[in-house]
C-alpha positions as CSV (number, residue, x, y, z in Angstrom):
1,M,-133.2,58.9,-86.7
2,K,-133.7,61.8,-88.9
3,K,-135.8,64.8,-88.2
4,T,-137.0,67.6,-90.5
5,V,-138.0,71.1,-89.6
6,L,-140.2,72.7,-92.2
7,V,-140.0,76.5,-92.4
8,R,-140.8,78.2,-95.7
9,T,-142.1,81.5,-97.0
10,I,-144.1,81.7,-100.2
11,C,-146.5,82.9,-102.7
12,T,-149.6,84.8,-103.9
13,C,-153.2,83.8,-103.4
14,L,-156.6,84.4,-105.0
15,A,-160.0,83.1,-103.9
16,V,-162.4,80.1,-104.6
17,C,-163.3,76.9,-102.9
18,T,-163.4,73.3,-103.8
19,F,-164.9,70.3,-102.2
20,A,-163.5,66.8,-102.3
21,S,-164.3,63.5,-100.7
22,M,-162.8,60.1,-100.6
23,A,-163.4,56.7,-98.9
24,M,-160.7,54.8,-97.0
25,A,-162.0,51.3,-96.5
26,S,-161.3,48.9,-93.7
27,G,-162.7,45.6,-92.5
28,S,-164.3,45.2,-89.1
29,S,-162.0,45.0,-86.1
30,S,-161.3,41.8,-84.2
31,G,-159.0,43.1,-81.5
32,T,-156.1,44.0,-83.8
33,K,-155.3,47.1,-85.8
34,E,-157.1,47.2,-89.2
35,T,-155.7,49.1,-92.2
36,G,-157.9,49.7,-95.2
37,S,-157.6,50.4,-99.0
38,V,-158.3,53.8,-100.4
39,T,-160.7,55.1,-103.1
40,I,-160.6,58.8,-104.0
41,G,-163.3,60.9,-105.8
42,D,-163.7,64.6,-106.6
43,D,-166.8,66.8,-106.2
44,E,-167.0,70.5,-106.7
45,T,-170.6,71.0,-105.5
46,K,-169.5,73.0,-102.5
47,A,-168.0,75.9,-104.5
48,T,-169.9,79.0,-103.5
49,E,-171.4,81.7,-105.7
50,E,-169.4,84.5,-104.0
51,T,-166.0,83.0,-104.5
52,T,-166.8,81.7,-108.0
53,K,-167.8,85.2,-109.1
54,A,-164.9,86.8,-107.4
55,T,-162.3,85.0,-109.5
56,E,-161.9,82.2,-112.0
57,A,-158.9,80.8,-110.1
58,K,-159.2,77.4,-108.6
59,A,-157.5,75.7,-105.7
60,E,-155.2,73.2,-107.2
61,Y,-154.1,70.2,-105.1
62,E,-153.7,66.5,-105.0
63,I,-154.2,64.0,-102.2
64,T,-150.8,62.5,-101.7
65,H,-151.5,60.2,-98.7
66,T,-154.4,58.7,-96.8
67,S,-154.5,56.3,-93.9
68,F,-157.2,54.9,-91.7
69,T,-156.5,52.4,-88.9
70,H,-158.7,51.2,-86.1
71,Y,-158.3,48.8,-83.2
72,T,-159.8,47.6,-80.0
73,N,-158.0,49.1,-77.0
74,S,-157.3,47.7,-73.6
75,I,-160.7,48.8,-72.2
76,D,-162.5,47.2,-75.2
77,R,-163.3,50.5,-77.0
78,E,-162.7,50.9,-80.7
79,E,-160.3,53.7,-81.5
80,Y,-159.3,55.1,-84.9
81,C,-156.6,57.2,-86.4
82,G,-157.2,58.9,-89.8
83,V,-154.9,61.2,-91.9
84,V,-155.3,62.9,-95.2
85,E,-152.3,64.6,-96.7
86,I,-152.8,67.3,-99.4
87,K,-150.1,68.8,-101.7
88,N,-150.6,72.3,-103.1
89,T,-149.9,71.7,-106.9
90,G,-151.0,75.2,-108.0
91,S,-149.4,78.6,-108.1
92,S,-151.5,80.1,-105.3
93,C,-151.5,79.5,-101.6
94,I,-154.5,77.4,-100.5
95,Y,-156.5,77.4,-97.3
96,L,-157.7,74.2,-95.6
97,K,-161.1,75.4,-94.5
98,D,-163.0,72.5,-93.0
99,C,-163.3,68.7,-92.8
100,T,-165.8,66.0,-91.6
101,F,-164.9,62.4,-91.0
102,D,-167.9,60.2,-91.9
103,F,-167.8,56.5,-91.1
104,E,-169.8,54.2,-93.4
105,D,-170.2,50.4,-93.6
106,D,-169.5,48.4,-96.8
107,D,-173.0,49.3,-98.2
108,G,-172.4,53.0,-97.7
109,H,-174.7,53.3,-94.7
110,L,-173.6,56.1,-92.3
111,L,-172.5,54.8,-89.0
112,Q,-171.0,57.9,-87.4
113,S,-169.9,61.5,-88.3
114,D,-167.1,63.3,-86.6
115,K,-166.8,67.1,-87.2
116,L,-164.2,69.7,-86.3
117,I,-161.4,67.6,-87.7
118,T,-158.0,69.1,-87.1
119,K,-156.3,70.9,-90.1
120,A,-152.7,72.1,-90.2
121,P,-151.1,74.1,-91.5
122,D,-154.2,76.2,-92.3
123,V,-152.5,77.8,-95.3
124,I,-150.0,75.9,-97.5
125,A,-147.9,77.5,-100.2
126,P,-147.2,76.0,-103.7
127,G,-145.3,72.7,-103.3
128,E,-146.1,72.4,-99.6
129,F,-148.2,69.8,-97.8
130,G,-151.1,70.2,-95.4
131,Y,-153.1,67.7,-93.3
132,F,-156.6,66.8,-92.1
133,F,-156.2,64.4,-89.2
134,N,-158.0,63.0,-86.1
135,S,-157.9,60.3,-83.6
136,G,-160.9,59.3,-81.6
137,F,-163.4,56.6,-80.6
138,I,-166.0,54.7,-82.7
139,D,-169.3,54.9,-80.8
140,E,-169.8,51.9,-78.5
141,N,-173.1,50.9,-80.2
142,V,-171.8,51.1,-83.8
143,S,-171.8,47.6,-85.3
144,L,-168.6,46.7,-87.3
145,E,-170.1,43.5,-88.7
146,N,-170.5,45.0,-92.2
147,G,-167.1,46.7,-92.1
148,I,-166.2,50.3,-91.5
149,N,-164.9,52.9,-94.0
150,L,-163.6,56.4,-93.4
151,V,-165.0,59.0,-95.8
152,P,-163.4,62.4,-95.3
153,N,-165.4,65.4,-96.8
154,F,-163.4,68.6,-96.9
155,V,-163.4,72.1,-98.3
156,V,-160.2,73.7,-99.7
157,Q,-160.1,77.3,-100.9
158,V,-157.6,79.6,-102.6
159,C,-156.3,81.9,-99.8
160,T,-157.4,85.5,-100.1
161,K,-154.7,87.1,-98.0
162,G,-151.7,86.1,-100.1
163,E,-148.3,85.4,-98.6
164,K,-149.1,87.4,-95.6
165,A,-151.2,84.5,-94.3
166,I,-148.1,82.4,-93.8
167,I,-146.0,83.2,-90.7
168,N,-143.5,80.6,-89.7
169,Y,-141.6,80.1,-86.5
170,E,-138.2,78.6,-86.0
171,V,-138.2,75.2,-84.3
172,T,-135.1,74.0,-82.4
173,D,-133.9,71.5,-79.8
174,L,-136.0,68.6,-81.1
175,D,-136.1,65.2,-79.5
176,I,-138.3,62.1,-79.7
177,R,-139.0,59.3,-77.2
178,D,-141.6,56.7,-76.3
179,N,-144.4,57.7,-74.0
180,D,-144.7,56.0,-70.7
181,Y,-146.4,52.5,-70.8
182,G,-145.9,52.3,-74.5
183,L,-148.6,54.7,-75.4
184,G,-147.3,56.3,-78.5
185,V,-144.4,58.8,-78.7
186,K,-143.6,62.3,-77.4
187,V,-141.7,65.0,-79.3
188,T,-140.1,67.9,-77.3
189,G,-138.7,71.1,-78.7
190,R,-138.7,74.9,-78.6
191,V,-140.3,77.5,-80.8
192,N,-138.6,80.9,-81.3
193,N,-140.6,84.0,-82.0
194,D,-138.4,85.8,-84.5
195,T,-141.2,88.2,-85.5
196,E,-142.0,91.7,-84.1
197,E,-145.5,90.6,-82.9
198,E,-146.5,89.1,-79.6
199,T,-148.3,85.7,-79.8
200,N,-151.1,84.3,-77.7
201,S,-151.8,80.8,-76.5
202,I,-153.8,79.7,-79.6
203,N,-152.3,81.4,-82.6
204,V,-149.1,79.4,-83.1
205,M,-149.9,75.8,-84.0
206,I,-147.1,73.1,-84.0
207,I,-147.6,69.8,-85.7
208,A,-145.4,66.7,-85.9
209,V,-145.8,64.3,-88.9
210,F,-144.3,60.8,-88.4
211,F,-143.1,58.5,-91.2
212,D,-142.2,54.8,-91.3
213,S,-139.2,53.3,-93.1
214,N,-141.2,53.3,-96.4
215,G,-141.9,57.0,-96.1
216,E,-145.6,56.4,-95.3
217,I,-147.3,58.7,-92.7
218,I,-148.2,56.7,-89.6
219,D,-149.5,59.5,-87.4
220,V,-149.8,63.3,-87.0
221,G,-149.9,65.1,-83.6
222,F,-150.2,68.7,-82.6
223,T,-150.1,71.3,-79.8
224,Y,-150.1,75.1,-79.4
225,A,-147.2,77.2,-78.3
226,D,-147.4,79.2,-75.1
227,P,-147.6,83.0,-75.5
228,M,-144.3,84.6,-76.7
229,S,-143.1,88.1,-76.8
230,P,-141.1,89.3,-79.8
231,G,-137.7,87.6,-79.7
232,G,-139.0,85.1,-77.1
233,K,-139.3,81.4,-77.1
234,A,-141.6,78.6,-75.8
235,S,-141.0,75.0,-75.1
236,F,-143.5,72.3,-76.2
237,E,-144.4,68.6,-76.1
238,I,-146.4,66.8,-78.7
239,S,-147.8,63.4,-77.6
240,T,-149.6,60.8,-79.7
241,I,-151.0,59.0,-76.7
242,F,-154.5,58.9,-78.4
243,G,-153.1,58.3,-81.9
244,N,-151.9,55.2,-83.7
245,E,-151.5,52.5,-81.0
246,E,-148.6,50.9,-82.8
247,L,-146.5,54.1,-83.0
248,S,-143.2,54.0,-81.1
249,A,-139.8,55.6,-81.4
250,D,-138.6,52.4,-83.1
251,T,-141.3,52.5,-85.8
252,V,-140.7,56.2,-86.5
253,A,-138.0,56.4,-89.2
254,D,-138.3,60.1,-89.7
255,Y,-140.5,63.0,-88.6
256,K,-141.0,66.7,-89.4
257,V,-142.2,69.5,-87.2
258,I,-143.9,72.7,-88.5
259,A,-144.7,75.8,-86.4
260,R,-147.0,78.3,-88.2
261,Q,-149.4,81.0,-87.2
262,T,-153.0,79.9,-87.4
263,Y,-155.3,81.7,-90.0
264,M,-159.0,82.1,-90.4
265,Q,-160.5,83.0,-93.8
266,F,-164.0,84.6,-93.5
């Protein structure tokens, strides 16, 4: 099994924001995992006056992967796993600001809306990939008789801090195995703080991206590193126990782990 550790430095950044949305369609669940088709559209209506006036630059990116699966679990609850992969195709670093996962039926009727969707890395350099992803429950009283479609609505901006917004950390000693009772997988490893700054418990985010034998993303998991002094290190575990139910060490053909300092753009 291969593993990839992504550590890069990069680029210059400007300032503007762009809104995009897309629909990932899936039929109603009947006790097995459902995987849907994907339709993508663009909409710039969320660009703000302030950032538009500040610069004529535009966040340039493309959506390179989407997935939406849902299934009925052992306690008869409907769970879902959704991932949106974005590639920075421009010459400036871009900031993944915000995302909401809306769920609609086949007629476009809103069934549920999940906010505070995880995003990582917060800032991606030209050529790099970033992710909006979440795993959770479909509300018990939501009817799936008319299908269910995942519609992510997200905001991407050009990063205003430049290359200083990207601080990577070395990842070592990686391993992967099945969780107990067949509940997803667990990745273990260590993060090394080779900077001159102390870190806290929430400013170094670690994500693991899992691929099948066709190179398709089948899940994304994350955690935060424990506080580290300069030159120190921290161990970590990333579990996908609440992610894609069918994920196992046998179905993961490859994975990559990214450790990067979190960033907030105000």
